[in-house]
N, C-alpha and C positions, 0 to 999 in steps of 0.2 A: 487518650482521646480515641473515640471510635473512628474507624476508617471512613464511615459514612459522613462524618463531620469534616473531613479533610477537603480542602480545595484541590482542584485537579493538579496544580503544580506541586502541592504538598504530597499528594498521593504518589506522584511520579518520583519525587525525592525519596519518599519512604520506601518505595519499591526498589529503587537503586541502592539505597542504604542497606536494606536487608540482604540483597544479592552480594554487595561488596563486602559486608561484614562476614558473611559465610564463606565467601571466596578467600578472604584473608585468613580465616581460621583454618582453612584447608591448605593454606600456603600455595595456592594455585596462581599461576600467571594467566593472562588472557588466552594464550594459546592452549594451555592445559584445560581451562574452563570450556573453551570452544570444543575441544576434542571430547571431553566427558559429556557435553550436552548434545553433541552431534550437529553443531552449527559452525558457520565460518567465523574467523577472527574478526572480519568486518562487521558481522552481525553483533558480536560482543561489543565492539566499539560503539555501534549505534545505540545499543541498549543503555550504555552509560553516558553517551554524549550526544545522541541524536534525538529522534522523535520518539513518541510512545511506541514501545515494541509490540510486535504482533503477539496475539494470545498464545499461539503454538510455541513461539520462542520462549515466552515466560514459563509455560508449562515444562518445557524441556530443561530450562535452567533450574527451576524449582526441584524437579526430579533429580537432576545431577547433583545438586547441592544438599538435598535432603530437607528442603523447606516445605512449608504448607502450601501446596499448589493452589487450593481454593482461596486462601487468604491473599496470595500474590495476584491471582487473576482478578480478585475483587479490587485491589489497588490499581491494577492496570485498567479495569473498567472505568473507575472514577477518573483516572488520569487521561483516558481517551477523550473525555469531555473537553479537555483543553484544546486538543487538535481540532475538534469540531468548531469550537469557538473561534480559533485562530483563522479558520477558513473564511470567516466573514469579516475579519478585521480590515477596516479601511475600505470595504466594498459597499457602496450605497445599496440599501435594500437587499443585503446579502442573504438574510434569513428567508426573505420572500423568494429570492432567486435561486435558492439551493435546488429545488426541483428542476429548474431550467438548466443549471450547471450539470446536474446528474444526468439529465436526458441527453445533453450535448456530449458528455463523456461516453455515455453508453452507446450513442449513435456512432461515435468514432470507433469504439471497440467492435461494434457490429460490422463496420466496414473495414476491419483491420487488414484484410487482404489488399484492398485498394490503397490503404494508407502506406503500405510498404514501399510503393514506388511513386507516389504522387508528390506534388510540390511540398517544400518544407513548411509553407505557410499553414496548410491544413494540419500538419503534424504538430506544429507549435500551438495551434488552437486547441488541439487535443490535450497537450500537456498543460496548457493554461487552465482548461476545465478541470483537470485532475487536481491542480494546485488550489483552485477555488473550492473544491470539495474538502480539502484538508491534507492532501498528500504533499510531502516535501520534495525538494529537488533531488535529494539523495535517493528517495524512493522511486522516482521516475527515471533516474539516470540509466538504469539497465535498458530501458526502452530506447533511449537515445543512442546508446552504444550499439545495440543490435541493429537499429535502423541505419546507422552509419555503415555497418558491415553490409547490409542489404544494398545500400546505395553504391557500393564499390564493385558490384557485379552486374553483369548484363542479364542474368537469369536468376530465377529463384533457386538458391541452393537448399536442398531439402534439410540439411542439418541446421542451417541458419534460420530457416522458416520454422522449424520445430522449436528452436531456442526462443524465437520471437513469440510463438504461441505459449510457451511455458512462462515467459515473463508477463505476458498479458494475463494469464491465469493468476499470477501472484498479485498483479495490480488490482484485478477484480476482487480478490480476497481482501486486500487492503481497503478498497472502497466499501465493501460490505462491513468491515470492522468499524469504519468511521461514520457510518450512517445508521439511522433507525431502519426498521423493517419497511415502514411506509416509504421512506425516502429511497431506499434501495430499489423499490419497485419502479421508480422513475428511471433509474439507470438501466434496469433490465428491459423496460419498455423501449427505450431508445436503442438498445442493443438488438432487440428482436426486430423492430421495424426497419432499422437500417440493414440488418442482415437479410431480411426478406426483399428489400428494395434492391440490394446488390445482386442477389440471385436472380431476381426478375429481369434486371438489365442484362445480366450475363446471358440469360436464355434468349432474350430478344435479339441481341447482337450476334449470338452464336448461330 
């Protein structure tokens, strides 16, 4: 059967099967596979038991295992449709509201500096908007972990802020993967406008 005829869940299953079969033929455990692919063991766990993997992760694994990168990325592309569909599951008018969810999440990223030390309610709204787009709890967990570290200090620790910025970049990349080009513009618009507003307020009160 052609990959294009597969449903998203079938494409994800086929992607995992090809990776697992090749891993078994090489007699690598997950730690060895992670080392050869240059990813973490947690990433390998998520590939086989979590959400649709990132495109760059699939490419790394394909190269490490000697598989057809293009074919695996095509399976991943089809499988990613499942995540986008799940984003609207049980949410009234979810398809129509996706631009609003994306704009809200982008606005939160645009005000990321403010989010680091503001009340938890705003941060939870940010995470909720990301989940409505299609990101899963495991994919947003690093944001929560670093924000907890930020909340445990009275001042902005440069290393922690840099880590927070890095995680935000990864989240933005995930959002771009799970959305169409037109949808992603709503995310970027929210990010841009909120960033401008934050700078304007900072100048006014400075």
